[in-house]
C-alpha positions in Angstrom: 12.9 -104.0 -146.6 10.4 -101.3 -145.5 12.7 -98.6 -147.0 12.7 -100.4 -150.3 8.9 -100.8 -150.3 8.5 -97.1 -149.4 10.9 -96.1 -152.2 9.1 -98.3 -154.7 5.7 -96.8 -153.6 7.1 -93.3 -154.1 8.4 -94.2 -157.5 5.1 -95.7 -158.4 3.3 -92.5 -157.3 5.7 -90.4 -159.2 5.1 -92.4 -162.4 1.4 -92.2 -161.9 1.6 -88.4 -161.4 3.8 -88.1 -164.5 1.0 -90.0 -166.5 -2.0 -88.3 -165.0 -3.5 -85.5 -167.2 -3.3 -82.0 -165.6 -0.9 -83.2 -162.8 1.8 -84.1 -165.3 1.8 -80.5 -166.6 2.8 -79.1 -163.1 6.1 -81.1 -162.8 7.6 -84.4 -164.0 10.0 -86.1 -161.7 10.2 -89.8 -162.6 9.9 -90.3 -166.4 13.0 -89.5 -168.5 13.3 -86.0 -169.8 13.3 -87.2 -173.5 9.6 -88.0 -173.0 8.7 -84.4 -172.3 7.5 -83.7 -175.9 5.5 -86.9 -176.0 3.8 -86.2 -172.7 2.9 -82.7 -173.9 1.4 -84.2 -177.1 -0.5 -86.7 -175.0 -1.9 -83.9 -172.9 -3.1 -82.0 -176.0 -4.6 -85.2 -177.5 -6.6 -85.7 -174.3 -8.7 -82.7 -175.3 -9.8 -84.4 -178.5 -10.1 -87.8 -176.9 -12.7 -86.7 -174.4 -14.7 -84.6 -176.9 -18.1 -85.9 -177.9 -18.7 -88.0 -180.9 -22.1 -89.5 -182.0 -23.2 -91.4 -178.9 -22.7 -91.3 -175.1 -20.0 -93.8 -174.2 -19.7 -96.6 -171.7 -16.6 -96.3 -169.5 -14.5 -98.8 -171.6 -15.1 -96.8 -174.8 -14.0 -93.6 -173.1 -10.9 -95.5 -171.8 -10.1 -96.8 -175.3 -10.5 -93.3 -176.7 -8.2 -91.8 -174.1 -5.6 -94.5 -174.3 -5.3 -94.5 -178.1 -5.7 -90.7 -178.3 -2.9 -90.1 -175.8 -0.8 -92.7 -177.5 -1.2 -91.1 -180.9 -0.6 -87.6 -179.4 2.6 -88.9 -177.7 3.9 -90.5 -180.9 3.1 -87.4 -183.0 4.7 -84.9 -180.7 7.8 -87.2 -180.0 8.3 -87.7 -183.8 8.0 -83.9 -184.4 10.4 -83.2 -181.6 12.9 -85.7 -183.0 12.8 -84.1 -186.5 13.1 -80.6 -185.1 16.0 -81.5 -182.8 17.8 -83.2 -185.8 17.7 -80.0 -187.8 18.7 -77.9 -184.9 15.4 -76.2 -184.3 14.5 -76.8 -180.7 11.3 -74.9 -179.7 12.1 -75.3 -176.0 15.3 -73.3 -176.5 13.3 -70.2 -177.2 11.5 -70.4 -173.9 13.0 -69.8 -170.5 12.1 -72.1 -167.5 9.5 -69.6 -166.3 7.8 -69.3 -169.7 7.8 -73.1 -170.1 6.1 -73.4 -166.7 3.5 -70.9 -167.7 2.8 -72.9 -170.9 2.6 -76.1 -169.0 0.1 -74.7 -166.5 -2.0 -73.2 -169.2 -2.2 -76.5 -171.0 -3.0 -78.3 -167.7 -5.8 -75.7 -167.2 -7.1 -76.5 -170.7 -7.2 -80.2 -169.9 -9.1 -79.5 -166.7 -11.6 -77.4 -168.5 -12.1 -80.1 -171.2 -12.3 -82.9 -168.7 -15.1 -81.0 -166.8 -16.8 -80.1 -170.1 -16.7 -83.8 -171.2 -18.5 -84.8 -168.0 -21.2 -82.3 -168.7 -21.3 -83.3 -172.4 -21.7 -87.0 -171.4 -24.8 -86.1 -169.4 -26.3 -84.0 -172.2 -25.5 -86.6 -174.8 -27.1 -89.3 -172.8 -30.2 -87.2 -172.5 -30.3 -86.8 -176.3 -30.7 -90.6 -176.8 -32.5 -91.4 -173.5 -29.6 -93.2 -171.8 -29.1 -90.8 -168.9 -29.5 -93.5 -166.3 -26.5 -95.6 -167.4 -24.3 -93.1 -169.3 -23.7 -90.3 -166.9 -20.6 -88.3 -165.8 -19.4 -91.1 -163.5 -18.8 -93.5 -166.4 -16.9 -90.8 -168.2 -14.6 -90.2 -165.2 -13.9 -93.9 -164.8 -13.1 -94.1 -168.5 -10.7 -91.2 -168.3 -8.8 -92.8 -165.4 -8.7 -96.3 -167.1 -7.6 -94.8 -170.4 -4.7 -93.0 -168.8 -3.6 -96.3 -167.3 -3.8 -97.8 -170.8 -1.6 -94.9 -172.1 1.0 -95.9 -169.5 0.9 -99.5 -170.8 1.4 -98.2 -174.4 4.4 -96.2 -173.2 5.9 -99.4 -171.7 5.5 -101.2 -174.9 6.9 -98.3 -176.8 10.0 -98.0 -174.6 10.6 -101.8 -174.8 10.4 -101.5 -178.6 12.7 -98.6 -178.7 15.2 -100.4 -176.5 15.1 -103.4 -178.8 15.6 -101.2 -181.9 18.6 -99.4 -180.3 20.4 -102.6 -179.3 19.8 -104.3 -182.6 20.9 -101.2 -184.5 24.2 -101.2 -182.5 24.8 -104.8 -183.4 24.0 -104.2 -187.0 26.1 -101.0 -187.0 29.3 -103.2 -186.7 28.8 -104.1 -190.4 26.8 -101.2 -191.9 26.6 -97.5 -191.4 24.4 -96.3 -188.5 22.2 -94.3 -190.9 21.3 -97.6 -192.6 21.2 -99.8 -189.5 18.4 -98.0 -187.7 15.9 -98.0 -190.7 16.7 -101.6 -191.5 16.1 -102.8 -187.9 13.0 -100.7 -187.6 11.6 -102.0 -190.9 12.5 -105.6 -190.0 10.8 -105.4 -186.6 7.8 -103.8 -188.1 7.4 -106.5 -190.7 8.0 -109.2 -188.1 5.4 -107.7 -185.8 2.9 -107.3 -188.7 3.5 -110.9 -189.8 3.1 -112.3 -186.3 0.0 -110.2 -185.5 -1.5 -111.3 -188.8 -0.7 -114.9 -188.7 -0.6 -115.6 -184.9 -3.1 -113.1 -183.6 -5.5 -111.8 -186.2 -6.0 -115.0 -188.2 -6.3 -117.1 -185.0 -8.8 -114.6 -183.7 -10.8 -114.7 -186.9 -10.7 -118.5 -186.8 -11.8 -118.5 -183.2 -14.6 -116.0 -184.0 -15.7 -118.2 -186.9 -15.9 -121.3 -184.8 -17.8 -119.4 -182.1 -20.2 -118.0 -184.8 -20.7 -121.5 -186.2 -21.6 -122.8 -182.7 -24.0 -119.9 -182.1 -25.6 -120.5 -185.5 -26.5 -124.1 -184.4 -28.1 -122.9 -181.1 -31.7 -122.0 -180.6 -32.8 -118.8 -178.9 -34.7 -119.3 -175.6 -38.4 -119.1 -176.4 -37.9 -120.0 -180.0 -39.9 -122.9 -181.3 -40.6 -124.7 -184.6 -43.5 -123.0 -186.4 -46.5 -125.2 -187.1 -47.9 -123.0 -189.9 -47.3 -124.5 -193.4 -46.7 -120.9 -194.5 -43.4 -120.8 -192.8 -40.0 -122.3 -193.6 -38.8 -124.7 -190.9 -42.3 -126.1 -190.3 -42.9 -129.8 -190.6 -44.2 -129.2 -194.1 -41.3 -127.1 -195.2 -38.7 -128.1 -197.8 -36.1 -126.1 -195.8 -35.8 -128.0 -192.5 -35.8 -126.3 -189.1 -32.2 -127.4 -188.5 -30.9 -125.7 -191.7 -32.2 -122.2 -190.9 -29.5 -121.2 -188.4 -30.0 -119.4 -185.1 -31.3 -116.1 -186.6 -33.4 -117.9 -189.2 -35.1 -120.0 -186.6 -35.8 -116.9 -184.6 -37.3 -115.1 -187.6 -39.7 -117.9 -188.6 -40.7 -118.5 -185.0 -41.5 -114.8 -184.3 -43.8 -112.4 -186.0 -47.6 -112.1 -186.1 -49.9 -114.8 -187.1 -53.3 -114.2 -188.8 -55.0 -114.3 -185.4 -52.6 -111.7 -184.0 -53.3 -109.3 -186.9 -57.0 -109.7 -186.5 -56.8 -109.1 -182.7 -54.6 -105.9 -183.1 -56.3 -104.4 -186.2 -59.8 -105.6 -185.8 -59.9 -106.6 -189.5 -59.7 -109.9 -191.4 -56.3 -111.3 -192.1 -54.4 -114.0 -193.9 -51.5 -116.0 -192.5 -48.2 -114.1 -193.4 -45.7 -116.2 -195.3 -42.1 -116.2 -194.2 -39.6 -118.1 -196.4 -36.0 -118.4 -195.2 -33.1 -120.3 -196.7 -30.2 -120.9 -194.2 -26.5 -120.8 -194.8 -25.2 -124.3 -195.3 -21.4 -124.6 -196.0 -21.0 -126.2 -199.4 -24.4 -125.1 -200.7 -24.1 -122.4 -203.3 -26.2 -119.3 -203.3 -27.8 -120.5 -206.5 -28.8 -123.8 -204.8 -30.3 -121.9 -201.9 -32.2 -119.7 -204.3 -33.6 -122.8 -205.9 -34.7 -124.1 -202.5 -36.6 -120.8 -202.1 -38.2 -121.3 -205.5 -39.5 -124.6 -204.3 -40.8 -122.9 -201.1 -42.6 -120.3 -203.2 -44.4 -122.9 -205.0 -45.2 -125.0 -201.9 -46.6 -122.1 -199.9 -48.6 -120.5 -202.8 -46.6 -117.3 -202.2 -47.1 -116.0 -205.7 -50.8 -115.8 -205.1 -50.3 -113.1 -202.5 -50.6 -109.4 -203.2 -47.2 -108.4 -201.8 -43.7 -110.0 -201.9 -40.8 -108.4 -199.9 -37.2 -109.5 -200.6 -35.7 -108.8 -197.1 -31.9 -109.3 -197.0 -30.5 -110.0 -193.6 -27.4 -108.6 -191.8 -24.3 -110.8 -191.7 -25.4 -113.4 -189.2 -28.8 -113.8 -190.8 -30.5 -111.3 -188.5 -33.6 -109.5 -189.8 -35.1 -106.4 -188.2 -38.4 -107.8 -187.0 -39.9 -104.3 -186.8 -39.6 -103.9 -190.6 -41.1 -107.3 -191.4 -43.9 -107.0 -188.8 -44.8 -103.6 -190.1 -45.8 -104.6 -193.6 -47.4 -107.9 -192.3 -49.8 -105.9 -190.2 -50.3 -103.2 -192.8 -51.1 -105.7 -195.6 -53.4 -107.8 -193.3 -51.0 -110.7 -193.7 -51.5 -110.8 -197.5 -47.7 -110.8 -198.0 -44.6 -112.9 -198.3 -41.1 -112.3 -196.8 -38.3 -114.0 -198.7 -34.8 -114.0 -197.5 -31.5 -115.9 -197.6 -28.7 -116.2 -195.1 -25.2 -115.7 -196.6 -23.0 -115.9 -193.5 -23.0 -116.8 -189.8 -20.5 -114.1 -189.0 -21.5 -110.6 -187.6 -21.8 -108.0 -190.3 -18.4 -106.3 -190.0 -16.6 -109.6 -190.2 -18.8 -111.0 -192.9 -17.9 -108.0 -195.0 -14.2 -108.3 -194.3 -14.1 -112.0 -195.1 -16.1 -111.8 -198.3 -17.7 -108.4 -199.2 -19.2 -109.9 -202.4 -21.1 -112.7 -200.6 -24.1 -110.4 -199.6 -24.4 -109.0 -203.1 -24.2 -112.5 -204.7 -26.9 -113.9 -202.4 -29.2 -110.9 -203.1 -28.6 -111.2 -206.8 -29.6 -114.9 -206.9 -32.6 -114.3 -204.7 -33.8 -111.4 -206.9 -33.2 -113.5 -210.0 -35.4 -116.3 -208.8 -38.2 -114.1 -207.7 -38.2 -112.2 -210.9 -38.3 -115.4 -213.0 -41.3 -116.7 -211.0 -43.2 -113.4 -211.2 -42.5 -113.1 -214.9 -44.2 -116.4 -215.6 -47.5 -115.0 -214.3 -50.0 -113.0 -216.4 -49.3 -109.2 -215.9 -52.7 -108.7 -214.3 -52.1 -111.4 -211.6 -48.5 -110.5 -210.6 -47.8 -109.6 -207.0 -46.1 -106.3 -206.1 -42.4 -106.7 -205.3 -40.6 -104.7 -202.7 -37.0 -104.6 -201.5 -35.9 -104.2 -197.9 -32.7 -104.5 -195.8 -30.9 -103.0 -192.8 -27.2 -102.4 -192.5 -25.3 -105.0 -194.5 -28.7 -106.2 -195.8 -29.3 -102.8 -197.4 -25.8 -102.9 -198.9 -26.5 -106.4 -200.3 -29.4 -105.2 -202.4 -28.4 -101.6 -203.2 -25.0 -102.4 -204.6 -26.4 -104.7 -207.2 -27.7 -101.6 -208.9 -25.9 -98.7 -210.5 -28.5 -96.0 -209.9 -32.0 -95.2 -208.7 -33.6 -95.9 -212.1 -32.1 -99.4 -212.2 -33.2 -100.3 -208.7 -36.7 -99.0 -209.0 -37.3 -100.6 -212.3 -36.7 -104.0 -210.6 -39.3 -103.5 -207.8 -42.4 -101.5 -206.8 -40.8 -99.8 -203.8 -38.0 -100.2 -201.3 -37.3 -99.4 -197.6 -33.7 -99.5 -196.5 -32.4 -98.6 -193.0 -28.9 -97.8 -191.7 -27.0 -98.5 -195.0 -23.2 -98.6 -194.1 -21.0 -95.9 -195.4 -19.2 -98.1 -197.9 -22.4 -98.7 -199.9 -21.5 -97.5 -203.4 -25.1 -97.0 -204.4 -25.7 -94.2 -201.8 -22.3 -92.7 -202.6 -23.4 -92.2 -206.2 -26.6 -90.4 -205.3 -26.3 -86.7 -206.0 -28.0 -84.5 -203.4 -29.7 -81.3 -204.3 -27.8 -78.1 -203.7 -28.5 -76.7 -200.2 -29.6 -80.0 -198.7 -27.7 -81.6 -195.9 -25.5 -84.7 -196.1 -27.3 -86.1 -193.0 -30.6 -85.8 -194.7 -30.1 -85.3 -198.4 -32.8 -84.4 -200.9 -32.5 -86.4 -204.1 -34.1 -84.9 -207.3 -36.5 -82.9 -205.3 -37.9 -85.9 -203.5 -39.4 -87.3 -206.6 -38.8 -91.0 -205.9 -36.2 -91.2 -203.1 -36.5 -89.7 -199.7 -34.2 -89.9 -196.7 -35.7 -90.0 -193.2 -34.4 -89.7 -189.7 -38.0 -89.5 -188.4 -41.4 -90.2 -189.9 -42.2 -86.5 -190.7 -39.2 -86.4 -193.1 -41.4 -88.2 -195.6 -43.3 -84.9 -195.8 -40.6 -82.3 -195.5 -36.8 -81.9 -195.6 -34.3 -81.1 -192.8 -35.3 -77.5 -192.9 -39.0 -78.1 -192.6 -39.6 -77.2 -196.3 -41.9 -79.1 -198.6 -40.2 -81.2 -201.3 -40.1 -79.7 -204.8 -41.9 -82.8 -206.2 -44.7 -85.0 -205.0 -43.5 -88.4 -204.0 -44.1 -90.5 -207.0 -44.3 -94.3 -207.2 -42.3 -96.5 -207.1 -41.0 -95.0 -203.8 -37.7 -95.6 -202.1 -37.1 -94.6 -198.5 -33.6 -94.6 -196.8 -33.7 -94.3 -193.0 -30.6 -93.0 -191.3 -30.1 -91.4 -187.9 -27.7 -88.6 -187.2 -26.3 -90.8 -184.3 -25.9 -94.0 -186.4 -22.1 -94.5 -186.5 -22.4 -97.3 -189.0 -23.9 -94.9 -191.5 -21.1 -92.3 -191.0 -17.9 -94.2 -190.4 -15.4 -94.7 -193.2 -11.6 -94.5 -193.8 -11.8 -90.9 -195.1 -12.3 -89.8 -191.5 -8.6 -90.6 -190.9 -7.4 -87.6 -192.9 -10.4 -85.5 -194.1 -13.1 -83.6 -192.2 -16.5 -84.8 -193.5 -19.2 -82.4 -194.5 -21.8 -83.8 -192.1 -19.7 -83.1 -189.0 -20.0 -79.3 -189.3 -23.4 -79.0 -191.0 -26.2 -76.9 -189.4 -28.7 -78.7 -187.3 -32.2 -77.2 -187.8 -34.9 -78.3 -185.5 -36.7 -80.2 -188.3 -33.6 -82.4 -188.7 -34.4 -84.1 -185.3 -30.7 -84.6 -184.8 -29.8 -86.5 -181.7 -26.1 -85.4 -181.6 -24.3 -82.3 -180.5 -24.5 -79.3 -182.8 -20.7 -78.8 -182.7 -18.7 -81.9 -183.3 -14.9 -81.5 -183.7 -12.8 -83.4 -186.2 -9.2 -84.4 -185.4 -7.1 -86.6 -187.7 -7.2 -90.3 -186.7 -8.9 -89.6 -183.3 -12.3 -88.8 -184.8 -12.0 -91.9 -187.0 -11.2 -94.0 -184.0 -14.0 -92.5 -181.9 -16.7 -93.1 -184.4 -15.4 -96.5 -185.1 -15.9 -97.4 -181.4 -19.4 -95.7 -181.6 -20.3 -98.5 -184.0 -19.9 -101.1 -181.2 -22.2 -99.0 -179.0 -24.7 -98.1 -181.7 -27.2 -100.9 -180.8 -27.1 -100.2 -177.1 -29.5 -97.3 -177.3 -33.3 -96.9 -177.5 -35.2 -97.2 -180.8 -35.0 -94.1 -183.0 -31.3 -93.6 -182.1 -28.0 -95.1 -183.2 -28.5 -98.2 -185.4 -31.9 -99.1 -184.0 -34.8 -98.5 -186.4 -38.0 -99.6 -184.5 -41.4 -97.9 -184.4 -40.6 -95.6 -187.2 -40.6 -98.5 -189.7 -44.4 -98.7 -189.5 -44.7 -95.2 -190.9 -42.0 -95.7 -193.5 -43.7 -98.9 -194.8 -47.1 -97.2 -194.8 -45.8 -94.5 -197.1 -44.0 -96.9 -199.5 -46.8 -99.5 -199.7 -49.5 -97.1 -200.7 -52.5 -99.1 -202.1 -51.0 -102.4 -200.9 -51.7 -101.3 -197.3 -55.0 -102.6 -196.0 -54.9 -100.4 -192.8 -55.3 -96.8 -192.2 -52.3 -96.2 -189.9 -53.1 -93.9 -187.0 -51.0 -93.1 -183.9 -53.4 -95.3 -181.9 -53.0 -98.3 -184.2 -49.3 -97.8 -184.4 -49.0 -98.0 -180.6 -51.0 -101.2 -180.6 -48.8 -102.8 -183.3 -45.6 -101.6 -181.5 -46.8 -103.1 -178.3 -47.2 -106.5 -180.0 -43.8 -106.3 -181.7 -42.1 -105.5 -178.4 -43.7 -108.5 -176.7 -42.9 -110.7 -179.7 -39.1 -109.7 -179.6 
């Protein structure tokens, strides 16, 4: 018994050594020889898997990168080896044992170098986004170890799949030629696996996620309470009851500054800000929700205010309170926020389930607001602004073909973190010589991109814009480290321009100067960065906080009642943080 346990332990250690980066390049004793090419590919893929992307990673993101990266490297190398062996071109035959050993040791040394470099890079990257206390080298080391274990799991699954294909091919080979049997079995198993994963796994997962999102939508955030100001939806006087607003809607109308808060912070007189919110109710059309908002506009006297902002939420109904609070303080409360929830799912799932829903909701909302404003005499009409973050930006932007169409429908707009799939931003033509990370559009005449407040005054190179910033103004905020802005399917097969652009100091880039692109792996890495993009301080990733004050100050112009100074900005920011 003891001998069997000892032998099992030795085999386990051998397998672990065969799977461990660097160590597996010295010798391989346990895994079958036909895996040699795959293990070599996995070793090389490790170099790319531990390379930096946009954000410092928690250990599980590093683990996912390493496991999938090594798995893809193994598959690619094994497939290449199979093809070369089939046509009689075996690269290993050109090398003697001694030369192969030298190559293996060189590759192992390369892995060691890249592993150490990744630990240092993790520390530097964490410093770039002020996460050095929780995203240090230790998390990277743990992730590398866990990812390698994940790669071993993928190998087991792959071997089991190959064994199944082989046995079924032999059975089928009794009736059809072997050249036909193997592809038929492979295709059949692939289709079966896809159908099962789609129907049994993916759809059930989506259904479970939907039910969970529905339950969350009915809950109330701790500290959230029904507003008692008639100017807010969900109040006892509102035509949209508190229960209909959804979790994020209830949070939005509960939070935010009141007139007394604005007076206390700014030292000037203020009105009670109006917040109108229509929740997502299954069975109620977006048109019906828009009509409910029309009634709320009339009830609250919203059309008598100087400023109306159509603020589209992200998928679950979430609105960036930094943006809304910014113009409420700057206008002295003489403003209205109007919004409509179109889903209770998180943004990415909301888009996958129905990518047209955000646009339809925004279209109906804009239609109703325009109709109400057009009924007023021209001299008494409020100024209309558009705003949205992430999927909320997409919802409004993709209802318009170009800048002229959008700006003809409003008096200005502030969008933050628009996702890569937004067609409106894809159609914008940046000026020659400007960067994709911070493009200049038509010399900065109406549209300006910003990663920091000073980009409203100069471009990424610190140069003045060719034109003065004319009204109506549109500002698009996007950080260099915001994975939601930069991730798309093209990353699978094509190196994007932004990944190898220069990074002048005036760009305020919070990523490494040299980022590497590797097919599939970079796409996977930045895809995982999206999950992590909210877990960083404001001004980085997908978090647009204090900077929104300065953006709205530039776009509002004469609608602002405050002279925004760094001192006042700090006081407002302090209130918003407490209010969150």
